[in-house]
N, C-alpha and C positions, 0 to 999 in steps of 0.2 A: 216363366213367371206369373207369380199370383196376381190374380185380379186384383185391378186397382181400380177402386171408382170414383167418381166425379167427387163427390162430398170429401172423399180423403185432400183435395185438391183446394177445396173452395179456402181463398185467403190466402193462397200460397204461391210459390212463383215456382215451375219446373222445367227444367227443360232434359228433350228427350233427343239424344242423339246415336245413330248408327248409322253404318253402312246401305248403301240401296239392299230394300226389301227385307229388313230386320223385322219391320210393324211400325216403325216410325207414329205413321199417320193412321193405321191404324187404332193406336193406342190412343191418339189424341181424338180423335172420330168418339172410341167410346166415351172417355170424361165426359167430349161435349155432349155426349148424348143421353150422358147421366144430369149433367147441369140441365139440360133442356125438361130431362122427366122431374127433374125440382122446381121448374117453373122459372127459370132464371133467362129463357134466351135474351129477352128484352133487354140484358144487361151483357150482353157479349157480342163483341166486334171479331170476325175473325178477319186476319189480312194473310190471303191464301197464296204465295209468290212459288206454287209448284210451276215448274216448267210447262210450257206448250211441247210435247215430245210425241211428233207423227209414229205410230204405232211399228209403220217400217222401219224407222230410224231405232228405236227401239228395239226390235227385234234384228237388226242388222249387230248393233253394239252388244247383242247379247245380253242384253236388259230388260227385259221384259220384267212391267211395273212399274216402271222406276218414274219419278214424279207424279206421284197422285196429288187430287186437288182433297181440300179439306171442306165437304160442304155440309151444310146444316140440315137436319131436319126438316120438313117442310113444313112452314106455317106456326114454327116455333117466334118468331119475332127477332133471330139472329141477325147480324147484319153480316153479308160475306164481302168482303172486297177482295176482288183480284183484279188481274189484267194480262193481257199476252205476255209472256215473258220467255225468249229463247233458252234453249239450253247451252250453254257458249260451251263444254268442253264435248261434248256431243255433238254439235251443229256444227262447227269450227274446223276449218281443214289446216289452221295454222297459230301458234300465240298469240300473234299480234292480234287476229279476227276474235279470238275468244276474250282476248281483254278489251275490245273495241264493246263486243257483246255485253260484257259484264257491266260496261260503263252504261250504256246504254240502257239496260232494266236497271240499275241503280236509280238514274232519273226515274222509272217507271216506278218504281218503287218508292220514292222519296215522296212522291204524289198521292200516293197510296196513304202514306204514313200520315199526310196531313189531312187528307180525310178524314182518316183515323180521328186524330186530334179532335177534330170538329164535334164527333160525336159523343165522345166523352160517356164511353160505358166501361164500367168498372170492371169488367172479365175481358180479356186479352185473350185471342188465339194467332199464335204467328206459326202458320204451315213453311217450311223449306225454308228457315231465318237463312240459310247459309247461301241463299243466292243472294241476296244483300251484299253479305260479309265478302262475296267474290272483289267486289269493287268500293261499297263503303266502309265506315268505321263500325267498330263495336262500340266502342265512347258514345256515338249517336243511336245507338240503338239501347244502350245503356240510359243515356237521359231521361228517352221516351218508357220504358221499362218501369219506369222506376213511379209512375203516375198508375201504376194501376194495382187493384186491388188483389186480384187476382190472374195470374199470367201461366199460360201455356203456350209451351216454343218447343219446336222440334227442328234437326239441322241433320245435315251429311255429315257423318264420321265415320271414313273407312277408305277404302285403297282399291275399291269397283270404280271409282273414272278416271284411275290413274294420275300422273304428276303433270308438273310445269309450274311456269308462274303465277297463274291465276288458283291454283291448289294451295302451294306455298299459303299466297296472300290468305284464302278463304282459312287456310287452318289455323295462321297467325294470331285473325279476328275472333274466330271461334273460340282459340285459347282463353281468351279474355273474356267472353261473354260465359267460358264453361266456369272462368275464375269467378268473375261477379255472381254466378246462380250458387255457387259451394258455399258462399260468402251470405245472399240473401237467400237461398231456397235450398232447391235439391235439383241435384244431374241425377240420370238415369242413361245408363248406355247399353244398347240392346247389343246383343250378341247374333252372330247367324245362328 
């Protein structure tokens, strides 16, 4: 992929999708760092939905590097919001347990979004948006996304994490987000 600079996305809406370990968070981090070099840190809020995945669990599942956090550079004025979220598919022994964890995550994430709304920053980054879409709705996100001048969002779109009810729901809601970004911005799908 050619180098994408942050200045290319200022005032625009970008959705980055891909499977595990395709560079979604790395690309977001690059754009974030460029924005900070441009002196825009105090205009940025990050809602970081990367789940907590113990290293032994990711190794056991054969998915090293899954669930990367999006941290801002030190001292740039970016507000970073995150919470402890479980990885439902990786940490559950049944579909019912996975869905219960997804619903609990949605409640925590909605609190983060309420805090985000109070900050009123012009530039919004959302890392791992599909964590919300496992139990939340695309319509709720789109209502929030429409308020940001600049929007950089990434999410899971792949086969590595398996199927099931949670994956079907997540995929359907992600399709809605993808369609909105195709109309209102840009969608980049990263391949392995």
